[in-house]
N, C-alpha and C positions, 0 to 999 in steps of 0.2 A: 163860467162854463158849467153847463148842466149835463149830467150823465143820465141817459135814459136806457134802462136795461131792455134787452130783447125778450122775446117770448119765453116764459118759464124761468126768468132770472130775477134775482133780488139783490139790491145794493144795500149792504149793511155797513154802517159806520161803527167801527170797533171802539169799545170802551178803552180808556187809557189803562196801561198796566198798573198793578198795585204799587203804591208808594212805599219807599223804604221804611217809613214809620209803621206801616201796617204789617210788615214782615215779622216783626217781633211777636205779633199776636198769633201767627200761624206757623212760626218756626218751632219745630219740635226736635229735641235732641234725643238720639237713641239711648236706651237704658244700658245697652252693652254693644260691644263691637262684634259684628257678624264674623263667623269663621269663613275661611276660603271656600269651603264646600257650599255654604249658604250663599256666598257671593256668586258662585258659578250657577247655582240653581236660579237665583234672581235674574241673572243675565239671560238665561234661557227663556224666562217668562217676563219680558219687559212689560211695564205698566203702560196702559193707553194714556196719551196726553189728555189733559182736561179740555173741556169745551171752552169756547171763547164767546163772550157776551157782546152784544152790540144793539144798535137801534136801526130799524128798517127805515131807510131814507126814500127808496123808490122801489116799485114793483113793476116788472114788465107785464106785457099782455098775458092773459091767462091762456095756458095751453089747452088745446081741444082734444077731446077723446075721439075714438073711432066713430062713435055715433053722432058726433057734431056738437055735443054738449061741452061747455067750458068747465075746466077744472079750477075752481076758486081756491085760493090759499086760505088757510085758517087764521091768518093774521093780516093786519093792515099796516099802512104807513104809520110810523111812530111807535110801533110795538117793540118791546125789548125782547130779543130772541137769543137763543144759544145755538151756535153752529159748531161743527167739528173743528179741531185745532188746525187741521190741514185742508179744510174744505175750501173750494173755490179758488179764485184768482185774486191775489193781493194787489191793491191799487193805492197809490199815495197821491195826495193833493195838498198843496200848500205845506205849511210847517206843522208837523204833528198830527195831521189829519190822515187817519188810516181807514181804508175801506176794503171790503171784500165783496166780489161779485160771485154769488153762489146760486146754485139751482134751487128751486123751491123745495125739492125733496131733501136737500142737505141741511135744512133748518131742523134742528133736533127738538126744540121746545120753545114755548113762549113763556116768559117770566112775568108773573102778575104780582102786584104789590100786596 
């Protein structure tokens, strides 16, 4: 089955989540326990979730501007991109294959080697 995005949409295959072995490298323990007042202040200012990385599998037709010119995306098929954590519509296919259908404008960055 092939999924073809509509105009202005991008199909992104999400990278698998970090392995448990990698968590030891990024797990940081706090130097001290925060006070209840600090916990309340932190709850008022929640942190934004991190972006999600993935590989562009398909790009829909380019949207047209009012003057009739096509708006080309700045990336192509096979590019590694960063999208917002809650961006787009989540799709599942097969076992372990996770995709997101996002609008071209919801792609935050292109990751280059």
